[in-house]
C-alpha positions, 0 to 999 in steps of 0.5 A: 477530446474533440467536440462534435459539430452541430451537424455531427450531433444531428447525424448521431441522433438520427443513427441512434433513433434508427438503431433503436427503432430497428431493435424494437421492431426485431424485439416485438417480432421474437417469441419469448424463448428467442427473447430470453436467449438474446438476453442471456447472450447479451448478459454473457457478453457483458459478464465476459467483458466485466467479469473481473469487476463483478468478481471484485465487488462480490469479493469485497462484499464477502470480506466486508462481512468478516471485517465487521467482526474484527476487534478494534485497535486501541485508540491513541491518547495524548501520551501516544508517540506513533512512529511509522517505518516506511520502506518508500515514500507513500507506504506511510499514508497507504497504511496509516494516514487515518491513524496518524491524523487521529493520533495528532487530533488526540494530542499525541505525536507522530514521526515517520522514518523513510528507509529509502527515497524511492529512487528505483521506480524507473517508469516514474522518472519519465522514461523506461530507461532513465539515466542515473541522474534522472533517478536521483532527481526522482528521489528528491521529487518523492521526498517533496511529495512525502512532505506534502502528504504528511502536511495534509495530515498535519504532520510537520516536516521536522517529524519526517526522517529520510534515511536515503538508503537504496530503493530495491536494495534493502533486502541485499543490505539485510543479507549479502551487504550487511558489512560490504557496501552495496552499489545501487544499479539505479542511481550508481550511489554507494552511500547516502547522498540526498540533501535533507537525509538524516545521516548523509555519507553513511555507506549502503550497508545493513549494519549502518542502516540498522544502527541508524534505526536503533539511534532514532528509536532510542532518540524518539522513544516512540510508544507505538511503532508501525512497520511492514509485515515480513509477509509482504510480497515486496522485498524492501518491505520484508527487509524493513520488517526484519531490520525494524524488529531487530532494532526494536528488540535491541532496545526492548521495544518489541512489545510496541510493534504493530504490522501493516501489509501493503503488497498483500497477495492476489490483486489486493485490495479489491476492487481497485480504484477509489471506494471510500465506502468499502472496508479494507479487508485482511490481505491473503498473505496475512491469513492466520494473523490477528487483525485489528480494525481501526475505523476512520471518520469521513474527515479522516478518509478525505484527508487520507485520499488527499495525502495519497494524491500528494504522491503525484509521481506514483499516482500517474502510474499506480493511481488505482492501486493507491486509491484502493487503500482509501477505505472505511478502516485501516488494519494492523496486526500485533503479530509478524507471522501467524502463530504455529496453530494457525499455519497449515503443516505445509506452510510451516515447513513440514510435510504430512506423510501417512499421518506423520509429520516429517521434517 
């Protein structure tokens, strides 16, 4: 920003003085009704310009009342081995940076498994139409950013496992490409190719991804597994939930699963930006779920912000969204979907007609 010269400051101050003097003269010449009308008009203009911010804080206040009454999540102990499944680098710190830090402080272990390296976010690669080579370079950059974010929390690089499957392609792997190899339109890859990945050369198939998850769960033997909720609006998060649940169930670990929600519905979480004194409230898409509150200390909140800021390629474009997760608490649910009793009939796939439920 260009600095003003001394004479420019003088002109600015004179204009400001004249403007205030004229406003005061007009104000003293008005009757009380005209003054009230002027104030209401000014308030209306201000509310129109800042309405969404007013709504955001009003919403945050109302939801904070609900958060206080949520049950607390179980505190980690020295025997805890926490495993976090992240669809992309940054999801792990958004969802559970504080919990990872607390687990390490209690003497437990933390491992993070990244299903993709985030190689499909074209704007983060530096241009709207990046080359496939640029998208591959972005993946390597995001892997380094993930390491730095974990190091801010005290998690070593040896406990970060990058699987290298295609960003924006996990849902296809779970459905149409469970056996047939998928080719990423962003990178042109059909197999795991990034250096530092857990199993280079694996084909982009759902079968290979699920087998890798089973192998890691069997090898690491976590006592608690955090993974996305299948209610998340992002398809990669949904697929991570499905594949993670299947892998855990095949080993009898389904009782160790807890779920987090990142893309949780309308403008979640409000207000955007950094608000470390506000609570994180249950997302709209998680309505009907049981939520456990994991309160964070001031130090954990500070480290969570540091870990999020380590993801610089994402902060440049999504900073206000990412920092909105730096709150007084984190939230986890023991349920992947609401119980039948918590769902409205239309949400459950039923239609109500003249008092009768029709399938």
